[in-house]
KOLGU-4560 file (N, C-alpha, C; in nm, 3 decimals, padded with zeros to 5 digits):
<recs>
<n_xx: 00.060 n_yy: -00.160 n_zz: -00.024 ca_xx: 00.007 ca_yy: -00.004 ca_zz: -00.004 c_xx: 00.097 c_yy: 00.093 c_zz: 00.020 mol: A seq: 1 type: MET>
<n_xx: 00.022 n_yy: 00.249 n_zz: -00.048 ca_xx: 00.116 ca_yy: 00.304 ca_zz: -00.121 c_xx: 00.015 c_yy: 00.486 c_zz: -00.083 mol: A seq: 2 type: ALA>
<n_xx: 00.047 n_yy: 00.575 n_zz: -00.052 ca_xx: 00.012 ca_yy: 00.757 ca_zz: -00.043 c_xx: 00.083 c_yy: 00.780 c_zz: -00.153 mol: A seq: 3 type: ASP>
<n_xx: -00.014 n_yy: 00.850 n_zz: -00.318 ca_xx: 00.068 ca_yy: 00.882 ca_zz: -00.394 c_xx: -00.053 c_yy: 00.986 c_zz: -00.444 mol: A seq: 4 type: LEU>
<n_xx: 00.037 n_yy: 01.131 n_zz: -00.462 ca_xx: -00.029 ca_yy: 01.223 ca_zz: -00.450 c_xx: -00.070 c_yy: 01.235 c_zz: -00.631 mol: A seq: 5 type: ALA>
<n_xx: -00.201 n_yy: 01.330 n_zz: -00.608 ca_xx: -00.246 ca_yy: 01.409 ca_zz: -00.702 c_xx: -00.234 c_yy: 01.570 c_zz: -00.786 mol: A seq: 6 type: ILE>
<n_xx: -00.287 n_yy: 01.600 n_zz: -00.867 ca_xx: -00.319 ca_yy: 01.727 ca_zz: -00.830 c_xx: -00.428 c_yy: 01.823 c_zz: -00.748 mol: A seq: 7 type: HIS>
<n_xx: -00.390 n_yy: 01.971 n_zz: -00.737 ca_xx: -00.463 ca_yy: 01.975 ca_zz: -00.653 c_xx: -00.626 c_yy: 01.991 c_zz: -00.676 mol: A seq: 8 type: SER>
<n_xx: -00.653 n_yy: 01.999 n_zz: -00.610 ca_xx: -00.822 ca_yy: 02.051 ca_zz: -00.655 c_xx: -00.925 c_yy: 01.925 c_zz: -00.724 mol: A seq: 9 type: GLY>
<n_xx: -00.849 n_yy: 01.833 n_zz: -00.721 ca_xx: -00.924 ca_yy: 01.709 ca_zz: -00.756 c_xx: -00.994 c_yy: 01.642 c_zz: -00.669 mol: A seq: 10 type: ALA>
<n_xx: -01.037 n_yy: 01.681 n_zz: -00.501 ca_xx: -01.122 ca_yy: 01.600 ca_zz: -00.462 c_xx: -01.227 c_yy: 01.775 c_zz: -00.382 mol: A seq: 11 type: THR>
<n_xx: -01.229 n_yy: 01.870 n_zz: -00.447 ca_xx: -01.332 ca_yy: 01.995 ca_zz: -00.394 c_xx: -01.261 c_yy: 02.055 c_zz: -00.296 mol: A seq: 12 type: GLY>
<n_xx: -01.345 n_yy: 02.107 n_zz: -00.263 ca_xx: -01.475 ca_yy: 02.150 ca_zz: -00.303 c_xx: -01.430 c_yy: 02.246 c_zz: -00.403 mol: A seq: 13 type: PRO>
<n_xx: -01.518 n_yy: 02.296 n_zz: -00.495 ca_xx: -01.540 ca_yy: 02.325 ca_zz: -00.585 c_xx: -01.570 c_yy: 02.451 c_zz: -00.597 mol: A seq: 14 type: PHE>
<n_xx: -01.547 n_yy: 02.592 n_zz: -00.629 ca_xx: -01.553 ca_yy: 02.701 ca_zz: -00.696 c_xx: -01.674 c_yy: 02.686 c_zz: -00.801 mol: A seq: 15 type: MET>
<n_xx: -01.808 n_yy: 02.749 n_zz: -00.814 ca_xx: -01.819 ca_yy: 02.819 ca_zz: -00.981 c_xx: -01.898 c_yy: 02.937 c_zz: -00.933 mol: A seq: 16 type: THR>
<n_xx: -01.846 n_yy: 02.984 n_zz: -01.046 ca_xx: -01.896 ca_yy: 03.094 ca_zz: -01.087 c_xx: -02.058 c_yy: 03.183 c_zz: -01.078 mol: A seq: 17 type: ALA>
<n_xx: -02.107 n_yy: 03.297 n_zz: -00.961 ca_xx: -02.258 ca_yy: 03.288 ca_zz: -00.946 c_xx: -02.260 c_yy: 03.316 c_zz: -01.118 mol: A seq: 18 type: GLY>
<n_xx: -02.413 n_yy: 03.284 n_zz: -01.145 ca_xx: -02.495 ca_yy: 03.338 ca_zz: -01.238 c_xx: -02.644 c_yy: 03.388 c_zz: -01.200 mol: A seq: 19 type: VAL>
<n_xx: -02.690 n_yy: 03.500 n_zz: -01.313 ca_xx: -02.795 ca_yy: 03.503 ca_zz: -01.276 c_xx: -02.787 c_yy: 03.720 c_zz: -01.174 mol: A seq: 20 type: GLY>
<n_xx: -02.891 n_yy: 03.667 n_zz: -01.125 ca_xx: -02.871 ca_yy: 03.793 ca_zz: -00.986 c_xx: -02.794 c_yy: 03.657 c_zz: -00.930 mol: A seq: 21 type: SER>
<n_xx: -02.721 n_yy: 03.551 n_zz: -00.867 ca_xx: -02.610 ca_yy: 03.534 ca_zz: -00.817 c_xx: -02.495 c_yy: 03.605 c_zz: -00.865 mol: A seq: 22 type: GLN>
<n_xx: -02.435 n_yy: 03.680 n_zz: -00.823 ca_xx: -02.342 ca_yy: 03.758 ca_zz: -00.863 c_xx: -02.205 c_yy: 03.664 c_zz: -00.806 mol: A seq: 23 type: LYS>
<n_xx: -02.173 n_yy: 03.631 n_zz: -00.706 ca_xx: -02.110 ca_yy: 03.598 ca_zz: -00.567 c_xx: -02.065 c_yy: 03.422 c_zz: -00.675 mol: A seq: 24 type: ASN>
<n_xx: -01.969 n_yy: 03.369 n_zz: -00.633 ca_xx: -01.874 ca_yy: 03.202 ca_zz: -00.598 c_xx: -01.983 c_yy: 03.199 c_zz: -00.522 mol: A seq: 25 type: ASP>
<n_xx: -01.993 n_yy: 03.052 n_zz: -00.591 ca_xx: -02.058 ca_yy: 02.948 ca_zz: -00.509 c_xx: -01.926 c_yy: 02.818 c_zz: -00.428 mol: A seq: 26 type: ILE>
<n_xx: -01.972 n_yy: 02.762 n_zz: -00.346 ca_xx: -01.896 ca_yy: 02.695 ca_zz: -00.339 c_xx: -01.996 c_yy: 02.522 c_zz: -00.289 mol: A seq: 27 type: MET>
<n_xx: -01.930 n_yy: 02.476 n_zz: -00.333 ca_xx: -02.032 ca_yy: 02.345 ca_zz: -00.416 c_xx: -01.938 c_yy: 02.174 c_zz: -00.369 mol: A seq: 28 type: GLN>
<n_xx: -01.988 n_yy: 02.148 n_zz: -00.321 ca_xx: -01.916 ca_yy: 01.995 ca_zz: -00.256 c_xx: -01.948 c_yy: 01.866 c_zz: -00.361 mol: A seq: 29 type: SER>
<n_xx: -01.845 n_yy: 01.775 n_zz: -00.332 ca_xx: -01.853 ca_yy: 01.666 ca_zz: -00.439 c_xx: -02.001 c_yy: 01.633 c_zz: -00.405 mol: A seq: 30 type: PRO>
<n_xx: -02.058 n_yy: 01.526 n_zz: -00.511 ca_xx: -02.165 ca_yy: 01.475 ca_zz: -00.460 c_xx: -02.154 c_yy: 01.331 c_zz: -00.548 mol: A seq: 31 type: ARG>
<n_xx: -02.082 n_yy: 01.336 n_zz: -00.631 ca_xx: -02.008 ca_yy: 01.140 ca_zz: -00.738 c_xx: -01.872 c_yy: 01.112 c_zz: -00.693 mol: A seq: 32 type: GLY>
<n_xx: -01.904 n_yy: 00.996 n_zz: -00.797 ca_xx: -01.758 ca_yy: 00.934 ca_zz: -00.804 c_xx: -01.628 c_yy: 01.016 c_zz: -00.851 mol: A seq: 33 type: LYS>
<n_xx: -01.517 n_yy: 01.101 n_zz: -00.704 ca_xx: -01.396 ca_yy: 01.155 ca_zz: -00.736 c_xx: -01.326 c_yy: 01.048 c_zz: -00.839 mol: A seq: 34 type: LEU>
<n_xx: -01.289 n_yy: 00.964 n_zz: -00.817 ca_xx: -01.176 ca_yy: 00.848 ca_zz: -00.891 c_xx: -01.233 c_yy: 00.727 c_zz: -00.936 mol: A seq: 35 type: PHE>
<n_xx: -01.184 n_yy: 00.688 n_zz: -01.065 ca_xx: -01.245 ca_yy: 00.525 ca_zz: -01.105 c_xx: -01.110 c_yy: 00.463 c_zz: -01.120 mol: A seq: 36 type: ALA>
<n_xx: -01.116 n_yy: 00.372 n_zz: -01.092 ca_xx: -00.991 ca_yy: 00.281 ca_zz: -01.181 c_xx: -01.022 c_yy: 00.223 c_zz: -01.288 mol: A seq: 37 type: LEU>
<n_xx: -00.965 n_yy: 00.235 n_zz: -01.411 ca_xx: -00.994 ca_yy: 00.081 ca_zz: -01.484 c_xx: -00.963 c_yy: -00.053 c_zz: -01.486 mol: A seq: 38 type: ASP>
<n_xx: -01.041 n_yy: -00.135 n_zz: -01.576 ca_xx: -01.069 ca_yy: -00.293 ca_zz: -01.534 c_xx: -00.877 c_yy: -00.318 c_zz: -01.514 mol: A seq: 39 type: THR>
<n_xx: -00.783 n_yy: -00.264 n_zz: -01.569 ca_xx: -00.651 ca_yy: -00.349 ca_zz: -01.551 c_xx: -00.600 c_yy: -00.332 c_zz: -01.413 mol: A seq: 40 type: ASP>
<n_xx: -00.680 n_yy: -00.198 n_zz: -01.385 ca_xx: -00.590 ca_yy: -00.169 ca_zz: -01.255 c_xx: -00.515 c_yy: -00.070 c_zz: -01.246 mol: A seq: 41 type: GLY>
<n_xx: -00.440 n_yy: -00.063 n_zz: -01.368 ca_xx: -00.340 ca_yy: 00.066 ca_zz: -01.422 c_xx: -00.316 c_yy: 00.170 c_zz: -01.398 mol: A seq: 42 type: THR>
<n_xx: -00.485 n_yy: 00.277 n_zz: -01.484 ca_xx: -00.478 ca_yy: 00.389 ca_zz: -01.486 c_xx: -00.563 c_yy: 00.431 c_zz: -01.375 mol: A seq: 43 type: HIS>
<n_xx: -00.596 n_yy: 00.564 n_zz: -01.360 ca_xx: -00.717 ca_yy: 00.584 ca_zz: -01.259 c_xx: -00.720 c_yy: 00.744 c_zz: -01.318 mol: A seq: 44 type: VAL>
<n_xx: -00.812 n_yy: 00.781 n_zz: -01.334 ca_xx: -00.922 ca_yy: 00.877 ca_zz: -01.376 c_xx: -00.995 c_yy: 00.963 c_zz: -01.259 mol: A seq: 45 type: LEU>
<n_xx: -00.952 n_yy: 01.134 n_zz: -01.249 ca_xx: -00.958 ca_yy: 01.215 ca_zz: -01.173 c_xx: -01.004 c_yy: 01.321 c_zz: -01.198 mol: A seq: 46 type: THR>
<n_xx: -01.094 n_yy: 01.386 n_zz: -01.122 ca_xx: -01.151 ca_yy: 01.537 ca_zz: -01.146 c_xx: -01.069 c_yy: 01.637 c_zz: -01.191 mol: A seq: 47 type: CYS>
<n_xx: -01.106 n_yy: 01.702 n_zz: -01.235 ca_xx: -01.036 ca_yy: 01.882 ca_zz: -01.258 c_xx: -01.084 c_yy: 01.965 c_zz: -01.273 mol: A seq: 48 type: SER>
<n_xx: -01.048 n_yy: 02.082 n_zz: -01.268 ca_xx: -01.148 ca_yy: 02.218 ca_zz: -01.255 c_xx: -01.194 c_yy: 02.229 c_zz: -01.418 mol: A seq: 49 type: SER>
<n_xx: -01.166 n_yy: 02.164 n_zz: -01.498 ca_xx: -01.224 ca_yy: 02.155 ca_zz: -01.649 c_xx: -01.180 c_yy: 02.016 c_zz: -01.719 mol: A seq: 50 type: LYS>
<n_xx: -01.216 n_yy: 01.970 n_zz: -01.677 ca_xx: -01.259 ca_yy: 01.809 ca_zz: -01.712 c_xx: -01.181 c_yy: 01.707 c_zz: -01.620 mol: A seq: 51 type: GLY>
<n_xx: -01.113 n_yy: 01.573 n_zz: -01.732 ca_xx: -01.030 ca_yy: 01.481 ca_zz: -01.619 c_xx: -00.904 c_yy: 01.450 c_zz: -01.618 mol: A seq: 52 type: GLY>
<n_xx: -00.845 n_yy: 01.412 n_zz: -01.532 ca_xx: -00.692 ca_yy: 01.371 ca_zz: -01.571 c_xx: -00.697 c_yy: 01.258 c_zz: -01.581 mol: A seq: 53 type: ILE>
<n_xx: -00.612 n_yy: 01.160 n_zz: -01.642 ca_xx: -00.581 ca_yy: 01.019 ca_zz: -01.629 c_xx: -00.459 c_yy: 00.972 c_zz: -01.571 mol: A seq: 54 type: ILE>
<n_xx: -00.429 n_yy: 00.909 n_zz: -01.478 ca_xx: -00.313 ca_yy: 00.891 ca_zz: -01.494 c_xx: -00.269 c_yy: 00.740 c_zz: -01.494 mol: A seq: 55 type: TYR>
<n_xx: -00.140 n_yy: 00.735 n_zz: -01.504 ca_xx: -00.094 ca_yy: 00.579 ca_zz: -01.485 c_xx: -00.042 c_yy: 00.503 c_zz: -01.343 mol: A seq: 56 type: LYS>
<n_xx: -00.055 n_yy: 00.415 n_zz: -01.299 ca_xx: -00.005 ca_yy: 00.349 ca_zz: -01.169 c_xx: 00.131 c_yy: 00.242 c_zz: -01.234 mol: A seq: 57 type: LEU>
<n_xx: 00.241 n_yy: 00.310 n_zz: -01.197 ca_xx: 00.333 ca_yy: 00.247 ca_zz: -01.195 c_xx: 00.347 c_yy: 00.221 c_zz: -01.040 mol: A seq: 58 type: ASP>
<n_xx: 00.471 n_yy: 00.119 n_zz: -01.006 ca_xx: 00.462 ca_yy: 00.022 ca_zz: -00.888 c_xx: 00.597 c_yy: 00.139 c_zz: -00.823 mol: A seq: 59 type: LYS>
<n_xx: 00.719 n_yy: 00.148 n_zz: -00.908 ca_xx: 00.777 ca_yy: 00.197 ca_zz: -00.894 c_xx: 00.863 c_yy: 00.386 c_zz: -00.887 mol: A seq: 60 type: GLU>
<n_xx: 00.778 n_yy: 00.443 n_zz: -00.979 ca_xx: 00.728 ca_yy: 00.589 ca_zz: -00.979 c_xx: 00.642 c_yy: 00.645 c_zz: -00.915 mol: A seq: 61 type: ARG>
<n_xx: 00.532 n_yy: 00.575 n_zz: -00.956 ca_xx: 00.371 ca_yy: 00.654 ca_zz: -00.820 c_xx: 00.306 c_yy: 00.684 c_zz: -00.968 mol: A seq: 62 type: GLY>
<n_xx: 00.245 n_yy: 00.784 n_zz: -00.975 ca_xx: 00.122 ca_yy: 00.802 ca_zz: -01.035 c_xx: 00.227 c_yy: 00.893 c_zz: -01.171 mol: A seq: 63 type: LEU>
<n_xx: 00.196 n_yy: 00.823 n_zz: -01.296 ca_xx: 00.273 ca_yy: 00.900 ca_zz: -01.449 c_xx: 00.136 c_yy: 01.002 c_zz: -01.455 mol: A seq: 64 type: GLU>
<n_xx: 00.125 n_yy: 01.149 n_zz: -01.462 ca_xx: 00.014 ca_yy: 01.227 ca_zz: -01.546 c_xx: -00.001 c_yy: 01.192 c_zz: -01.694 mol: A seq: 65 type: ARG>
<n_xx: -00.084 n_yy: 01.112 n_zz: -01.758 ca_xx: -00.077 ca_yy: 01.074 ca_zz: -01.921 c_xx: -00.186 c_yy: 01.152 c_zz: -02.024 mol: A seq: 66 type: VAL>
<n_xx: -00.269 n_yy: 01.188 n_zz: -01.971 ca_xx: -00.411 ca_yy: 01.232 ca_zz: -02.075 c_xx: -00.476 c_yy: 01.336 c_zz: -01.991 mol: A seq: 67 type: LEU>
<n_xx: -00.523 n_yy: 01.472 n_zz: -02.019 ca_xx: -00.608 ca_yy: 01.547 ca_zz: -01.995 c_xx: -00.756 c_yy: 01.541 c_zz: -02.055 mol: A seq: 68 type: SER>
<n_xx: -00.872 n_yy: 01.519 n_zz: -02.020 ca_xx: -00.979 ca_yy: 01.514 ca_zz: -02.103 c_xx: -01.013 c_yy: 01.684 c_zz: -02.112 mol: A seq: 69 type: LEU>
<n_xx: -01.025 n_yy: 01.749 n_zz: -02.195 ca_xx: -01.101 ca_yy: 01.868 ca_zz: -02.175 c_xx: -01.204 c_yy: 01.900 c_zz: -02.187 mol: A seq: 70 type: GLU>
<n_xx: -01.271 n_yy: 02.036 n_zz: -02.191 ca_xx: -01.376 ca_yy: 02.018 ca_zz: -02.232 c_xx: -01.470 c_yy: 02.125 c_zz: -02.157 mol: A seq: 71 type: GLY>
<n_xx: -01.475 n_yy: 02.041 n_zz: -02.023 ca_xx: -01.566 ca_yy: 02.160 ca_zz: -01.957 c_xx: -01.561 c_yy: 02.314 c_zz: -01.883 mol: A seq: 72 type: HIS>
<n_xx: -01.610 n_yy: 02.310 n_zz: -01.871 ca_xx: -01.648 ca_yy: 02.492 ca_zz: -01.824 c_xx: -01.676 c_yy: 02.527 c_zz: -01.678 mol: A seq: 73 type: LYS>
<n_xx: -01.703 n_yy: 02.419 n_zz: -01.632 ca_xx: -01.716 ca_yy: 02.443 ca_zz: -01.484 c_xx: -01.660 c_yy: 02.310 c_zz: -01.395 mol: A seq: 74 type: SER>
<n_xx: -01.640 n_yy: 02.335 n_zz: -01.277 ca_xx: -01.517 ca_yy: 02.261 ca_zz: -01.230 c_xx: -01.598 c_yy: 02.051 c_zz: -01.260 mol: A seq: 75 type: PRO>
<n_xx: -01.490 n_yy: 01.917 n_zz: -01.272 ca_xx: -01.578 ca_yy: 01.818 ca_zz: -01.287 c_xx: -01.569 c_yy: 01.785 c_zz: -01.217 mol: A seq: 76 type: VAL>
<n_xx: -01.683 n_yy: 01.701 n_zz: -01.088 ca_xx: -01.747 ca_yy: 01.688 ca_zz: -00.988 c_xx: -01.748 c_yy: 01.512 c_zz: -00.938 mol: A seq: 77 type: ILE>
<n_xx: -01.723 n_yy: 01.477 n_zz: -01.116 ca_xx: -01.839 ca_yy: 01.305 ca_zz: -01.085 c_xx: -01.738 c_yy: 01.275 c_zz: -01.213 mol: A seq: 78 type: CYS>
<n_xx: -01.674 n_yy: 01.104 n_zz: -01.220 ca_xx: -01.616 ca_yy: 01.029 ca_zz: -01.278 c_xx: -01.645 c_yy: 00.911 c_zz: -01.313 mol: A seq: 79 type: VAL>
<n_xx: -01.603 n_yy: 00.828 n_zz: -01.430 ca_xx: -01.668 ca_yy: 00.706 ca_zz: -01.447 c_xx: -01.614 c_yy: 00.623 c_zz: -01.528 mol: A seq: 80 type: ASP>
<n_xx: -01.533 n_yy: 00.524 n_zz: -01.534 ca_xx: -01.485 ca_yy: 00.441 ca_zz: -01.637 c_xx: -01.526 c_yy: 00.328 c_zz: -01.709 mol: A seq: 81 type: TRP>
<n_xx: -01.574 n_yy: 00.312 n_zz: -01.760 ca_xx: -01.660 ca_yy: 00.168 ca_zz: -01.882 c_xx: -01.541 c_yy: 00.161 c_zz: -02.003 mol: A seq: 82 type: SER>
<n_xx: -01.521 n_yy: 00.021 n_zz: -01.924 ca_xx: -01.401 ca_yy: -00.076 ca_zz: -02.009 c_xx: -01.445 c_yy: -00.164 c_zz: -02.075 mol: A seq: 83 type: THR>
<n_xx: -01.436 n_yy: -00.194 n_zz: -02.259 ca_xx: -01.466 ca_yy: -00.319 ca_zz: -02.357 c_xx: -01.355 c_yy: -00.385 c_zz: -02.364 mol: A seq: 84 type: SER>
<n_xx: -01.365 n_yy: -00.463 n_zz: -02.451 ca_xx: -01.263 ca_yy: -00.561 ca_zz: -02.518 c_xx: -01.170 c_yy: -00.386 c_zz: -02.643 mol: A seq: 85 type: VAL>
<n_xx: -01.267 n_yy: -00.275 n_zz: -02.711 ca_xx: -01.200 ca_yy: -00.259 ca_zz: -02.799 c_xx: -01.157 c_yy: -00.120 c_zz: -02.768 mol: A seq: 86 type: HIS>
<n_xx: -01.244 n_yy: 00.010 n_zz: -02.645 ca_xx: -01.197 ca_yy: 00.104 ca_zz: -02.624 c_xx: -01.316 c_yy: 00.131 c_zz: -02.487 mol: A seq: 87 type: TYR>
<n_xx: -01.197 n_yy: 00.275 n_zz: -02.446 ca_xx: -01.176 ca_yy: 00.269 ca_zz: -02.275 c_xx: -01.328 c_yy: 00.398 c_zz: -02.281 mol: A seq: 88 type: LYS>
<n_xx: -01.418 n_yy: 00.395 n_zz: -02.248 ca_xx: -01.505 ca_yy: 00.540 ca_zz: -02.267 c_xx: -01.510 c_yy: 00.577 c_zz: -02.106 mol: A seq: 89 type: LEU>
<n_xx: -01.467 n_yy: 00.713 n_zz: -02.112 ca_xx: -01.434 ca_yy: 00.812 ca_zz: -01.986 c_xx: -01.613 c_yy: 00.892 c_zz: -01.962 mol: A seq: 90 type: CYS>
<n_xx: -01.661 n_yy: 00.860 n_zz: -01.854 ca_xx: -01.763 ca_yy: 00.939 ca_zz: -01.869 c_xx: -01.729 c_yy: 01.101 c_zz: -01.747 mol: A seq: 91 type: LEU>
<n_xx: -01.712 n_yy: 01.232 n_zz: -01.762 ca_xx: -01.683 ca_yy: 01.307 ca_zz: -01.662 c_xx: -01.819 c_yy: 01.446 c_zz: -01.684 mol: A seq: 92 type: THR>
<n_xx: -01.885 n_yy: 01.483 n_zz: -01.545 ca_xx: -01.983 ca_yy: 01.570 ca_zz: -01.510 c_xx: -01.916 c_yy: 01.681 c_zz: -01.427 mol: A seq: 93 type: ALA>
<n_xx: -01.974 n_yy: 01.733 n_zz: -01.468 ca_xx: -01.947 ca_yy: 01.898 ca_zz: -01.404 c_xx: -02.022 c_yy: 01.970 c_zz: -01.365 mol: A seq: 94 type: SER>
<n_xx: -01.991 n_yy: 02.046 n_zz: -01.271 ca_xx: -02.145 ca_yy: 02.134 ca_zz: -01.153 c_xx: -02.208 c_yy: 02.174 c_zz: -01.252 mol: A seq: 95 type: VAL>
<n_xx: -02.216 n_yy: 02.226 n_zz: -01.379 ca_xx: -02.336 ca_yy: 02.299 ca_zz: -01.469 c_xx: -02.380 c_yy: 02.210 c_zz: -01.468 mol: A seq: 96 type: ASP>
<n_xx: -02.426 n_yy: 02.081 n_zz: -01.477 ca_xx: -02.470 ca_yy: 01.991 ca_zz: -01.527 c_xx: -02.439 c_yy: 01.895 c_zz: -01.622 mol: A seq: 97 type: GLY>
<n_xx: -02.332 n_yy: 01.902 n_zz: -01.697 ca_xx: -02.345 ca_yy: 01.874 ca_zz: -01.895 c_xx: -02.181 c_yy: 01.771 c_zz: -01.821 mol: A seq: 98 type: ARG>
<n_xx: -02.216 n_yy: 01.647 n_zz: -01.929 ca_xx: -02.154 ca_yy: 01.536 ca_zz: -01.877 c_xx: -02.121 c_yy: 01.542 c_zz: -02.009 mol: A seq: 99 type: VAL>
<n_xx: -01.988 n_yy: 01.470 n_zz: -02.008 ca_xx: -01.878 ca_yy: 01.488 ca_zz: -02.125 c_xx: -01.830 c_yy: 01.271 c_zz: -02.146 mol: A seq: 100 type: ARG>
<n_xx: -01.836 n_yy: 01.250 n_zz: -02.250 ca_xx: -01.794 ca_yy: 01.117 ca_zz: -02.250 c_xx: -01.672 c_yy: 01.096 c_zz: -02.369 mol: A seq: 101 type: LEU>
<n_xx: -01.542 n_yy: 01.062 n_zz: -02.309 ca_xx: -01.454 ca_yy: 01.037 ca_zz: -02.423 c_xx: -01.415 c_yy: 00.911 c_zz: -02.402 mol: A seq: 102 type: SER>
<n_xx: -01.396 n_yy: 00.852 n_zz: -02.591 ca_xx: -01.350 ca_yy: 00.723 ca_zz: -02.622 c_xx: -01.207 c_yy: 00.714 c_zz: -02.624 mol: A seq: 103 type: THR>
<n_xx: -01.146 n_yy: 00.605 n_zz: -02.529 ca_xx: -01.017 ca_yy: 00.613 ca_zz: -02.582 c_xx: -00.969 c_yy: 00.492 c_zz: -02.669 mol: A seq: 104 type: LEU>
<n_xx: -00.926 n_yy: 00.496 n_zz: -02.735 ca_xx: -00.940 ca_yy: 00.372 ca_zz: -02.824 c_xx: -00.795 c_yy: 00.279 c_zz: -02.767 mol: A seq: 105 type: LEU>
<n_xx: -00.777 n_yy: 00.170 n_zz: -02.776 ca_xx: -00.606 ca_yy: 00.109 ca_zz: -02.722 c_xx: -00.572 c_yy: 00.014 c_zz: -02.899 mol: A seq: 106 type: THR>
<n_xx: -00.460 n_yy: -00.039 n_zz: -02.866 ca_xx: -00.409 ca_yy: -00.104 ca_zz: -02.963 c_xx: -00.424 c_yy: -00.240 c_zz: -02.988 mol: A seq: 107 type: LYS>
</recs>
């Protein structure tokens, strides 16, 4: 067992800009899955301020950041990872209610 450090802001709380008559920033607490492990146990998907970040788990080097899934305009508060034989599908959901699906093709 090991403690592995990830990027700051991955676990919240998350700040969002006020909208409409609410001009002040609003603090949001996480409401979903903040981390998702792939079925091989070799990668982990985490929340970030504008998407998801995928890390490779390495026994010798710890976590190695390998890919950023960008595209959200609000902080991501929930992630999940579905795998199949031919592709990996990552889901990220943000505070503003938007969900993005990212397909990662494998060799």
